[in-house]
N, C-alpha and C positions, 0 to 999 in steps of 0.2 A: 400453442407452439412455443418451444424454448429455444432461444438463440444463445450461443456462447461466443463471446468476443475475447480474443487473445491478442494482446499487443506484444509484438516481437521486436527485440533489438539485440542482435548477436547472442541469441540464447543457446546456440550450439545444439547438442543432441536433446536437450530438455524439451524443445518444442515438439519434435516428432513423437516423443513418449507421451506428452500431454495429449496430443491429438489422437494417438492410438488408444489411450485410456477412454476418451470420449466415444470413439467409434465402437469400442468393446462394451462399454457400460451405459452409454446413453445414445444408442444408434439413431434415434429419431430427432436429435438436436440439429439445428442449423449451426454450423461451425464457421466462424469468420476470423481469419488471421489478418491483423493489420500490421504490416512490416514497416518499421521506421528506418528504412535505408540501411539494412544490415549488410555487412561486408564479410560475413562468415558463411558457413554452409548450413545454417539452421533451416533453410527452406528446401534443402535437398530431398527431404522425405516426400515432398509433393511433386517431384520431377515426373513428368509424363502426364500430369493432370488427371489421373484416374480416380483420385480420392475425392470424396464428397466434402471438399473444403473450399470456401471462397477466400482467396488471398487478395488483399488490397495493398498495393505497394506505394508507399510514400517516397518521393524523390529526395527527401531530407528527413532528419530526425525531428519530427514535430512535437515530441514529448508524449508522455503517457496519457495525459488528459485529452489532448487533441486527437490522438489516435483512437482512444476509446470512444470519443464522440463520433468520429468517422465510422467506427464499427457499429455502434448501436443504431445510428441513423440509417445505415445500410441494411440492418437486420429486419426480420419480419415477425419475430416472436412477441407474444404478450409479456413474457418474462425474459429478461436478459441477464445472463451470468457473465460477470467480468472475472476472468481466470488468468492468473499468471502462468507464463509458459513453463516455469519450473514446478508446476503442480500437476497432480494426476488425480482424477476422480475415482472413487471406489464404487462398487455396485450399489445402485439405488440412491446415491448421494444427490444427484441433480433432481431426480423426481421428488425427493424429500424436501428440498429447498422450494421447488415450485408448489408443492402441496401446502407448505406453510403459508405462502403468499395467497394461494387460492382460497384457503379456508378462512382467512381473516383479512378482509379488505383494508382494515386499519393498519396492517403491516405493509409498509412500502418497500422494505429491503430486508434481506436475511443473509447471514453468513454461516458457513459450515465449520466443522471441527478440523483444524489443521494439525497434522503431526509430521515430524521429520521422517526420513526414510527408515530410521530405526524404530519408528513407532512411538516416539516420545512426543507428547502433546506440546505444542509451541505456546505455552502459557506466557502471559506478559506481552505477546505479540498478537495472538489470535483475536482477542477482544480487549478493548480498552475503553475507559471513560474519556471524555473530552479533556485535553490537557489544560493545565492551569499554570500560573506563575510558580505555584508551590511545587508542582511536579517537575517543572523545568529546573528549579533551584535544587531539588533533591538529586536530579541527574547531574547537573553541572558541578556540584560540589561533593559528589560521591556518597551522598547520604543514602542512596539506594543500595550501595554496597556495604557501607559501614553499619547501617541500621536498616536492613532489608524490609522490615515490617513497619517502617514509619508510615504515618497516616497518608501522606501525600503520594508516595509510591504505591501503597496498598490500594488506594482509591483508583489511581491511574491504571494500574495493572489488573484491577478488579479481582484481587486475590481471593475474595470470598465467593466468587461465582461458582455455582455448582456445575461441574463439567458434564453431567448426565441429564440435565434438565433444560428444556427450551426456556429462554429468558429474554425479556426486553433489555436492550443494551444501548450504549451510545454509538459505538463505532467498531464493527467487525473489520478485520483487515481486508483491504481491497484485493488481496491475493485470491480471494474467493468471496465474491459479493454479488448476490442476485437482486435485481430490482424489477419492479413492474414498469412497463412502458409508460403508464400514466405518471408514475413518480419521476421518471427521467424527463418526460415532457414538461411536467409542472416545474421542475427545478432547472430545466434547460441543460441537463447533463453536467459534465465536469467543467470546472473553471480552468480555462487553459492558461491563465496567468501563473499557475503553479507549474513552472517549467524547470527542468524536464520531467521531474517526478517528485513525489513526497508531499504529503498534506493535501493533495487534491481529493483524496478519499475522505479525510477528516472533515474537510470543508463541505463536501457533498452530504455527508451524514449530518452535519450540523444544520445545513439548510433543509434537509428532510424533517428534522425535528422542529425547526422553526415554522415549517409549513403545516405542521400538525400530524405528520406521519410517524409511525413507530418503526423501530428496527429490532429484529430478533437475532439471537444466536441459536442455531439449531445443531446441537451436538450429534444428532442421529445422522447427519449428512457429513460423512468423513472424506477427507482429502489428504493426500500426501503432498507435502510442500518442502522442497529442498531449502529455499530461502537464501538470500545473499548474492544471487547470481548477478543482479544489476550492479550492486556495489563493486563486486569483483571486476566487472567489465569496465565500469566507469573510473575506478580508482579512488583511493581513500581521500585525497585532497579535494577533488571536485565534489565528492559526496558530502563532505563536511560543509562546503560552501552552499551547495544547492539545498541540502536538508535544512540547515539553520536559517537560510534566507527565506525559504518557504514557511518555516515555522513562524517567523516573525510576521510574514505576510498574513498568515492565518489569524494570528492574534490581532493584528491591525484591522482586519476585515470584520471580525466578530466581536472584538472587545474594545476597539478604539485605539487611537494613536498613543495615548498616555500609557495605557496598560501594555501595549506592544513595546513601548520605549523601555519599560522596566524589564521585560523579557529580553530585549536586545542587550541591555546592560549585563544581565545574568549570563547570557551566551558569551559575550565578549570576555568577561572575567573567567568563565569556565574554560574557554579556549586558551587564554593566557596561562591559567594554572596548569593545563595539560601540556602546554609548550615547555614550561619550566620542569615539570615532572619527567617529561620525555628525555631531558638531558641526563637524567639518572637511569631511566629505563624506558625503551621505546614503547609507546602506548598504542601504536598502530602496527598490526601484524606484518611481518615480512619487510620491515623497514629498520633503518639504523636509528640511533638516538637523534642524530642531527636531522635526518630527513623527517622523522616523526615530529620533532619540535618545530621544524619549518612549516609543516602542513597545518599544525594547530595555530601557529602564529600568523600565517597567511590568512587563515579562516577568520581570526580575530580582526585583522586589518580589513578584510573584505566586508565583514559585517559592520565595522565602524564607518566605512566609507559608503555603504549602500543606503540610499534613501528611498529608492523607488519600490518599496515593498508594501505599499498601502492600498493596493487595488482591491 
């Protein structure tokens, strides 16, 4: 049996489309929606209770990791697909992921091919290698834009990956990630210290590799993924703080405090640089130069003052 866990937080009409795609293209799946205290109409599609969907409602936003843990522990499937609400599965995609895990017990997790609604593959996001201080530096100081094929960015974005061949990889995006139940139990699911979101999937994939499991990218399993809905709902300023705090937490957990300290310095300098540049041109969409600069500067101050990121 295959279970699908969808964490919802004010996802609007995306959620209903996601569930409909599952009902049309994978009708035998168990569908579990874990709602993190949404205050929009995203659950309206399930009004009346006639759809084969289990909805678990949290009284507060517990974060993406905790909600996913609630979902998979309430599921019954031998394989569990974690799917973002702004995603839609295409015919045969979920069976293809499950078949990949079934055929090779050494593969503990598998991700599918993500494309935007226009059909463009989301390269650079879909599959990545584990981050390093070099990849962070390339991003913080715009090397990935000035010199896109630099070795640190190329490695991180896995630019040499063949998009039509199944391959072992470090970390597919958790927007579409299927794991065996045995893998989830062995790794104890997601680490809920990564709150409210970001880097909990990188951490889980890292722990799978450390435990001896393999992770594959399966391009024959195709999904449509809008992307960015959580960032739009949360807002740019909070996203910057949460994303980079969790990034440093990841490095501290897996590479030690000294390595994480170097990454922390890179992030602070990168945020300060963006604050200065934003005074010339706003680097956050739909914001003024002043508000853009303020968001980056506040992120730098937050990272400078935050010490509790080493769990």
